[in-house]
C-alpha positions in Angstrom: 145.7 -72.6 23.2 143.2 -69.8 22.6 144.0 -66.8 24.8 142.5 -63.4 25.4 143.7 -60.3 27.3 141.9 -57.1 28.3 144.5 -54.4 29.0 144.2 -52.2 32.0 144.6 -48.4 32.3 145.0 -48.5 36.1 148.0 -49.3 38.3 148.2 -50.6 41.9 151.1 -48.9 43.6 153.3 -50.6 46.3 152.1 -48.3 49.1 148.4 -48.7 48.4 146.0 -50.7 50.5 142.2 -51.5 50.5 141.6 -49.2 53.5 143.0 -46.1 51.8 139.6 -45.3 50.3 138.1 -44.7 53.8 140.4 -41.8 54.3 140.4 -40.6 50.7 136.6 -40.4 50.7 136.6 -38.6 54.0 139.0 -36.0 52.6 137.3 -35.5 49.3 133.6 -36.0 50.1 133.1 -36.1 53.9 129.3 -35.5 53.7 128.7 -38.1 51.0 126.4 -40.9 52.2 128.7 -44.0 52.4 126.2 -46.4 54.0 122.6 -46.5 54.9 122.0 -48.3 58.2 118.7 -49.8 59.0 117.5 -48.7 62.5 114.1 -49.3 63.9 112.6 -49.9 60.5 114.1 -46.9 58.7 117.3 -46.1 56.9 119.8 -43.8 58.5 122.6 -42.0 56.7 126.2 -42.8 57.6 128.5 -40.2 56.0 132.0 -40.8 54.8 133.2 -38.7 57.7 131.2 -40.7 60.3 132.3 -44.0 58.8 136.0 -43.1 58.8 135.8 -41.8 62.4 134.2 -45.1 63.5 136.7 -47.2 61.6 139.6 -45.4 63.2 138.0 -45.7 66.7 137.4 -49.4 66.3 140.9 -50.0 64.9 142.3 -48.3 68.0 140.3 -50.8 70.1 141.7 -53.7 68.1 145.3 -52.4 68.6 144.6 -51.9 72.3 143.4 -55.6 72.4 146.7 -56.7 71.1 146.4 -56.9 67.3 149.8 -56.4 65.8 150.7 -55.7 62.1 149.8 -58.9 60.1 147.8 -60.6 62.8 144.6 -62.4 61.8 141.2 -61.4 63.2 138.3 -63.8 62.6 134.8 -62.4 62.0 131.7 -64.6 62.1 128.6 -62.7 61.3 125.7 -62.3 58.9 125.6 -59.4 56.4 125.2 -56.2 58.3 126.7 -52.7 58.6 129.0 -53.7 61.5 130.6 -56.3 59.2 132.0 -53.5 57.0 133.1 -51.4 59.9 135.0 -54.3 61.4 136.6 -55.3 58.1 138.0 -51.9 57.4 139.0 -51.4 61.0 141.0 -54.7 60.9 142.9 -53.4 57.9 143.4 -50.0 59.6 144.9 -51.8 62.5 147.3 -53.6 60.1 145.5 -56.9 60.5 144.1 -59.6 58.2 140.4 -60.4 58.2 139.4 -64.0 58.4 135.7 -64.3 57.5 133.6 -67.2 58.9 130.2 -68.0 57.6 127.5 -67.4 60.2 126.1 -70.8 59.4 129.4 -72.6 60.1 129.3 -75.6 62.5 131.6 -75.8 65.5 133.8 -78.2 63.7 134.2 -75.8 60.8 135.0 -73.0 63.1 137.5 -75.2 65.0 139.4 -75.9 61.7 139.5 -72.2 60.7 140.8 -71.1 64.1 143.4 -73.8 64.3 144.6 -73.2 60.7 144.4 -69.4 60.5 145.5 -68.8 64.1 143.6 -65.5 64.7 144.4 -63.5 67.8 140.8 -62.2 68.2 137.4 -63.6 67.3 134.3 -61.4 66.7 131.0 -63.3 66.8 127.6 -61.9 65.9 125.4 -63.1 68.7 125.0 -65.2 71.8 124.0 -68.2 69.8 127.3 -68.1 68.0 129.1 -67.7 71.3 127.3 -70.6 72.9 127.9 -72.9 69.8 131.6 -72.1 69.6 132.4 -71.8 73.3 134.3 -75.1 73.6 136.2 -74.5 70.3 137.2 -71.0 71.4 138.3 -72.2 74.8 140.5 -74.8 73.2 142.1 -72.3 70.8 145.8 -71.7 71.4 145.8 -68.3 69.7 142.4 -66.5 70.3 143.0 -64.2 73.2 139.7 -62.5 73.3 136.2 -62.8 71.9 133.8 -59.9 71.1 130.1 -60.1 70.3 128.5 -57.7 67.8 125.0 -57.9 69.4 125.1 -56.4 72.8 122.6 -56.8 75.6 121.6 -53.1 75.2 121.9 -50.4 72.5 125.1 -49.0 73.9 126.9 -52.3 74.2 128.4 -54.8 71.7 131.7 -55.3 69.9 131.7 -51.9 68.2 131.0 -50.0 71.4 133.4 -52.1 73.4 136.2 -51.7 71.0 135.8 -47.9 70.8 136.0 -47.7 74.6 139.0 -50.0 74.7 140.8 -47.8 72.2 139.9 -44.4 73.7 143.3 -43.9 75.1 145.1 -44.8 71.9 146.2 -41.9 69.7 144.9 -41.6 66.1 148.6 -41.5 65.0 149.0 -45.2 65.9 146.4 -46.1 63.4 147.9 -43.7 60.8 151.3 -45.5 61.3 149.7 -48.9 60.9 148.0 -47.8 57.6 151.2 -46.2 56.3 153.1 -49.4 56.9 150.7 -51.5 54.8 152.0 -52.6 51.4 149.8 -53.7 48.5 151.5 -57.0 48.5 150.5 -57.6 52.2 147.7 -60.1 52.9 144.4 -58.4 53.4 142.2 -61.4 54.0 142.3 -65.1 54.5 139.1 -66.7 53.0 138.4 -70.3 53.6 136.7 -71.9 50.5 133.4 -73.4 51.3 134.8 -76.7 50.0 132.6 -79.3 48.1 135.3 -81.9 49.0 137.7 -82.1 51.8 138.6 -79.5 54.3 138.4 -75.8 53.3 141.6 -74.2 52.1 142.6 -70.7 53.2 142.9 -68.4 50.1 145.3 -65.6 50.8 144.2 -62.4 49.0 146.4 -59.3 49.1 145.5 -55.7 49.2 146.7 -55.6 45.6 144.3 -58.4 44.6 141.3 -56.5 46.1 142.4 -53.2 44.6 142.8 -54.7 41.2 139.3 -56.2 41.5 137.8 -52.9 42.5 139.7 -50.8 39.9 139.0 -53.4 37.2 135.2 -53.4 37.9 135.2 -49.6 37.9 137.1 -49.5 34.6 134.2 -51.3 32.8 131.0 -49.7 31.6 129.5 -50.7 35.0 131.0 -47.4 36.2 127.8 -45.7 35.0 126.1 -47.1 38.1 129.1 -47.4 40.4 129.3 -43.8 41.3 128.1 -41.2 43.8 124.3 -40.9 44.0 123.5 -44.5 43.4 122.8 -47.2 45.9 123.0 -50.9 46.3 121.7 -53.3 48.8 123.9 -56.2 50.0 122.2 -59.3 51.2 124.6 -62.1 50.1 127.0 -63.3 52.8 129.9 -60.9 53.2 131.9 -63.9 54.3 131.8 -64.9 50.6 134.3 -63.1 48.4 131.6 -61.9 45.8 129.6 -59.7 48.1 132.7 -58.4 49.8 134.5 -57.5 46.6 131.5 -55.7 45.1 131.0 -53.8 48.4 134.6 -52.6 48.3 134.2 -51.5 44.6 130.9 -49.7 45.4 132.5 -47.9 48.4 135.5 -47.0 46.4 133.3 -45.6 43.7 131.2 -43.4 46.1 128.1 -45.6 45.8 125.9 -45.8 48.9 125.7 -49.3 50.4 123.0 -50.8 52.5 122.9 -54.3 54.2 120.2 -56.7 55.2 120.2 -60.3 56.4 116.4 -60.6 56.5 116.0 -62.7 53.4 112.4 -63.7 53.9 111.4 -60.0 53.8 113.8 -59.1 51.0 111.0 -57.7 48.7 109.8 -55.4 51.4 113.4 -54.3 52.0 113.9 -53.6 48.3 110.7 -51.4 48.5 112.1 -49.3 51.3 115.7 -49.1 50.1 115.1 -48.8 46.4 118.5 -50.0 45.1 119.8 -48.9 41.7 121.4 -52.2 41.2 121.7 -55.5 43.1 124.1 -58.4 43.4 122.8 -61.9 43.8 123.2 -65.6 42.9 121.2 -67.5 40.3 119.1 -69.3 42.9 117.6 -66.0 44.0 116.7 -65.0 40.4 115.2 -68.5 39.8 113.1 -68.2 43.0 111.8 -64.7 42.0 110.8 -66.0 38.6 109.3 -69.2 39.9 107.4 -67.5 42.7 105.9 -65.0 40.2 105.0 -67.8 37.9 103.4 -69.8 40.7 101.4 -66.9 41.9 100.1 -66.1 38.4 99.0 -69.7 37.9 97.4 -69.8 41.3 95.5 -66.6 40.4 94.3 -68.0 37.1 96.7 -65.8 35.1 99.2 -68.5 34.3 98.7 -68.3 30.5 99.3 -64.5 30.6 102.5 -64.9 32.6 103.8 -67.7 30.4 103.1 -65.7 27.3 104.8 -62.7 28.8 107.9 -64.8 29.7 108.1 -66.2 26.2 107.8 -62.7 24.8 110.5 -61.3 27.1 112.9 -64.1 26.0 112.1 -63.6 22.3 112.5 -59.8 22.6 115.9 -60.2 24.3 117.0 -62.7 21.7 115.9 -60.4 18.9 118.2 -57.7 20.3 121.1 -60.0 19.8 120.0 -60.8 16.3 119.7 -57.1 15.5 116.0 -57.1 14.4 112.8 -56.8 16.5 109.6 -57.1 14.5 106.6 -54.9 14.9 104.3 -57.6 16.4 107.0 -58.6 18.9 107.4 -54.9 19.9 103.7 -54.5 20.5 103.4 -57.7 22.5 106.4 -56.6 24.6 104.9 -53.2 25.3 101.6 -54.8 26.4 103.3 -57.3 28.7 105.5 -54.5 30.1 102.5 -52.9 31.6 100.8 -56.2 32.7 103.8 -58.2 34.0 107.3 -56.7 33.7 106.5 -53.5 35.6 105.4 -55.6 38.6 108.7 -57.5 38.5 110.6 -54.2 38.5 108.4 -52.9 41.4 109.3 -56.0 43.4 112.9 -55.0 43.1 112.2 -51.6 44.5 111.2 -49.7 41.3 114.6 -48.2 40.6 116.7 -51.3 39.9 118.5 -50.7 36.5 120.4 -54.0 36.5 121.6 -57.0 38.5 124.9 -58.7 38.7 124.9 -62.5 39.1 127.7 -64.8 40.1 128.5 -67.9 42.1 126.9 -70.4 39.7 125.6 -70.5 36.1 122.5 -68.4 35.5 121.2 -70.1 32.3 120.5 -68.3 29.0 116.7 -68.5 29.2 116.6 -66.8 32.6 119.1 -64.2 31.4 116.9 -63.4 28.4 113.8 -63.3 30.5 115.2 -60.7 32.9 116.7 -58.6 30.1 113.4 -58.7 28.3 111.7 -57.6 31.5 113.8 -54.5 31.8 116.2 -55.6 34.5 119.2 -57.1 32.6 121.3 -59.5 34.6 125.0 -59.2 33.9 126.5 -62.6 34.6 130.1 -62.9 35.8 132.6 -65.6 36.7 135.3 -66.0 39.3 136.4 -67.9 42.3 137.7 -67.0 45.7 141.2 -67.5 44.2 140.5 -64.6 41.7 139.2 -62.1 44.3 135.6 -62.7 43.1 134.9 -61.6 39.5 137.5 -62.5 36.9 135.1 -61.9 34.0 131.7 -60.2 33.7 129.2 -59.1 31.1 128.8 -55.3 31.2 126.6 -52.6 29.9 126.9 -52.6 26.1 129.1 -55.7 26.2 126.8 -58.6 27.0 126.5 -62.1 25.5 123.6 -63.8 27.3 124.7 -67.3 28.2 128.3 -66.4 28.6 130.0 -65.1 31.8 131.5 -62.1 30.0 135.0 -60.9 29.2 138.0 -60.7 31.6 138.2 -57.6 33.8 140.9 -55.1 32.7 144.4 -56.4 33.4 143.6 -60.1 33.1 144.1 -62.9 30.7 142.2 -66.1 30.1 143.2 -69.2 28.1 141.6 -72.5 27.3 144.0 -75.5 27.8 144.0 -78.4 25.4 141.7 -80.4 27.6 139.2 -77.6 27.8 140.2 -76.3 31.2 139.8 -72.5 31.8 143.1 -71.0 33.1 143.4 -67.5 34.4 146.3 -65.0 35.0 146.3 -61.4 36.2 146.4 -59.1 39.2 143.2 -60.5 40.7 144.7 -64.0 40.9 145.9 -65.1 44.4 149.4 -66.0 45.2 148.7 -69.2 47.0 146.9 -71.1 49.8 147.7 -70.4 53.4 150.3 -72.9 54.7 149.4 -75.4 51.9 152.3 -75.5 49.4 151.0 -78.8 47.9 147.6 -77.3 47.0 149.2 -74.1 45.7 151.5 -76.1 43.4 148.5 -78.1 42.1 146.5 -75.0 41.3 149.1 -72.6 39.9 151.1 -73.4 36.8 153.7 -70.7 36.0 151.4 -68.0 37.2 148.3 -69.5 35.6 145.5 -70.5 37.9 144.0 -73.8 36.9 140.3 -73.4 37.7 139.1 -77.0 37.2 136.3 -75.5 35.1 135.7 -76.4 31.5 134.7 -73.9 29.0 135.2 -72.1 25.7 136.4 -68.7 24.6 135.1 -66.8 21.5 137.0 -64.4 19.3 135.7 -61.4 21.3 137.0 -62.8 24.6 133.6 -64.0 26.0 133.9 -67.0 28.2 131.3 -69.8 28.4 131.3 -72.4 31.2 130.4 -75.9 30.2 131.2 -77.9 33.4 133.8 -79.1 35.9 136.7 -81.4 35.1 136.3 -83.3 38.4 132.5 -83.6 37.9 132.6 -85.2 34.5 130.5 -88.4 34.5 131.8 -91.3 32.4 129.1 -93.8 31.6 129.7 -97.5 31.3 129.6 -96.9 27.5 132.5 -94.4 27.7 130.3 -91.3 27.2 131.6 -88.2 28.9 128.8 -86.1 30.4 129.1 -82.8 32.2 126.2 -82.6 34.7 126.1 -78.8 35.3 124.0 -77.9 32.3 121.4 -80.5 32.9 121.2 -79.5 36.6 120.8 -75.8 35.8 118.0 -76.6 33.4 116.2 -78.7 36.0 116.5 -76.1 38.7 114.8 -73.6 36.4 111.6 -75.5 36.8 109.3 -74.0 39.5 108.8 -77.3 41.4 112.4 -78.3 41.5 114.7 -77.0 44.2 117.8 -79.0 43.5 119.0 -81.8 41.1 122.1 -83.9 41.0 122.9 -85.9 37.9 124.4 -89.4 38.4 125.6 -92.2 36.2 129.4 -92.6 36.6 130.2 -96.1 35.3 126.5 -96.8 34.9 124.7 -97.7 31.7 122.8 -94.4 31.4 122.4 -91.0 33.0 120.0 -90.6 36.0 119.1 -87.8 38.4 118.1 -87.2 42.0 115.5 -84.4 42.3 114.3 -82.4 45.3 111.2 -80.3 45.5 110.8 -76.6 46.3 108.7 -76.5 49.5 107.1 -73.1 48.6 106.3 -74.1 45.1 104.9 -77.4 46.2 102.3 -75.7 48.5 100.8 -73.8 45.5 101.0 -76.9 43.3 99.0 -79.0 45.8 96.3 -76.3 46.0 96.0 -76.1 42.2 95.9 -79.8 41.8 93.6 -80.6 44.7 96.1 -82.6 46.7 95.9 -82.8 50.5 97.6 -79.8 52.1 99.5 -82.0 54.5 101.0 -84.3 51.9 104.7 -84.3 51.9 107.2 -84.7 49.1 107.6 -88.3 50.1 103.8 -88.8 49.9 103.7 -87.4 46.4 106.8 -89.1 45.0 104.6 -91.5 43.0 101.7 -89.2 42.3 100.9 -89.3 38.6 100.3 -85.5 38.3 103.6 -84.6 40.0 105.5 -87.2 38.0 104.0 -85.7 34.8 105.3 -82.2 35.8 108.8 -83.6 36.6 108.8 -85.6 33.4 108.1 -82.4 31.5 111.1 -80.7 33.2 113.3 -83.7 32.4 112.3 -83.6 28.8 113.0 -79.9 28.6 116.5 -80.4 30.1 117.2 -83.3 27.8 116.7 -81.0 24.8 120.0 -79.3 25.6 122.1 -82.5 25.2 122.4 -85.5 22.9 120.3 -88.6 23.4 123.2 -90.4 25.0 123.7 -87.6 27.5 120.0 -87.3 28.4 118.5 -88.3 31.8 116.7 -91.7 31.4 115.4 -92.2 35.0 115.2 -90.1 38.1 114.1 -90.3 41.8 112.2 -87.7 43.7 113.8 -87.4 47.2 111.7 -86.9 50.4 113.9 -84.0 51.6 115.7 -81.0 50.1 119.5 -80.8 50.3 120.6 -78.7 53.3 123.8 -77.0 54.6 123.0 -78.5 58.0 123.2 -82.0 56.6 126.5 -81.1 54.9 125.0 -81.6 51.5 125.5 -78.1 50.1 128.0 -75.3 50.9 126.9 -71.9 52.2 126.8 -70.7 48.6 124.5 -73.6 47.7 127.1 -75.7 45.7 126.3 -79.4 45.8 128.6 -81.7 47.8 128.3 -84.6 45.4 130.3 -87.1 47.4 128.1 -86.5 50.5 124.8 -86.6 48.6 125.6 -89.7 46.6 126.7 -91.4 49.8 123.6 -90.3 51.8 121.2 -91.3 49.0 123.2 -94.4 47.8 120.1 -96.5 47.9 118.2 -94.1 45.7 121.0 -94.0 43.2 121.1 -97.8 43.2 117.3 -97.9 42.7 117.6 -95.9 39.5 119.7 -98.7 38.0 118.0 -101.7 39.5 115.8 -103.7 37.1 
């Protein structure tokens, strides 16, 4: 088996915890700006001193509310400043944070509360409180519920907890922090789960510290430092945004939060991040929206030529030679196109980090050629977020990078990626069977398929459980084809089908925003829906083109032969995708069984 290790220079001591940096930063740089908080349309500084004071005050309130060392506290909220305050305060109280996605249904919340058995629940707003009222009332462990959004400016969970803890001495918190060991659980994160009930992933303080220290030991440390800023907009309930927030805070970087995704470009403009963290779907949308606008404005040929030039320029950097003509074209398009993309990201963005799903080589080359390189990484909840990542000066576009320092990757004989190191979890909460299935003598069996080159760069090729075996015995990994299809402006989602069928097919959904512009450009009725256009020759020609492009990445036997355009997009509300936009294949194929069957009917 091929194996690769990146050694670490750091250590995680027994007495360390993830909350230590709150007090270290207050002691060493009390006036440094730890967070920027959005208030009344402007950004307000929160210094390290102010943040530490607030964390301690809230921790005292949690203790006064009955939180004991090791108790779980559930937190259901969108990404916002209070999320970080509560997370660190729970640790300072000796507790374990149990994040819950703000979009979770009552049934999902019920499962988490019954399995994790938290003693307190913090909800974001009245809607959450109303939706979970029956579930909370039925809980055998939740003693009290707090709501982040109060009825007035001086009410809400933070204010209420500070008041509750006013009589508790700071020394009580100090004792709780001193009692923490790096081997203690820090968080219990329930995987979003594409199949079955979510499992609780136990991550220790040592796991989170190893993740933070590992990231900061790479060349990304040139941006993870005091004086730089990053804007978090991914769900903090997901391990990726949470881990990078911790690493940024530990490094002295200023962190801002927003959950206003529709106005993200405007927020970039006011915040001006030095780097951002996102998922491929966001980068795809930015590219597709820019392309759609250019075509609507009659500048489509210019944009497409600029995109091709960016890709060629980036590829030439890997090949070690950039010709004079390409350099001139790149310089021209930098003024016409690429500068506008950088301006949309706030004007100061030096790089982006992508995780959660494959980015795709072409998109990676486009952004690098446009002056905002995207460093793709790879990891799971079970590896404390990033296990591997491309970094400054160490980037292979199309790969997910090398392991973070201290970690080892190997490729099993069947092609499975297996991981070992300090970021790897110790097991699932109260689920010995699942733990035994996923851990093999300390190696975490990811279920992902991939390859490993001589320099330690990992490339993902698919999922073991998602392999499609056609009636002819051909093994097909759907991920690559689906990624290629989603890169097309009109396509929102795609799911490849064909298990035990004579050929490969696909179900395709349309992007509502892109469809609006397409209808205008192609003189289609503005009120026509995806269902109305499913047999439209012009639309079919566009999707045929996307299918043909995707098929270029695979052999003829693996290519998509037929497809169906669905009337609706896949949604989290329908249970078809997870909060991180992973497809729930079993749900989708069941819901659209008739469409799948239609692909194979004569």
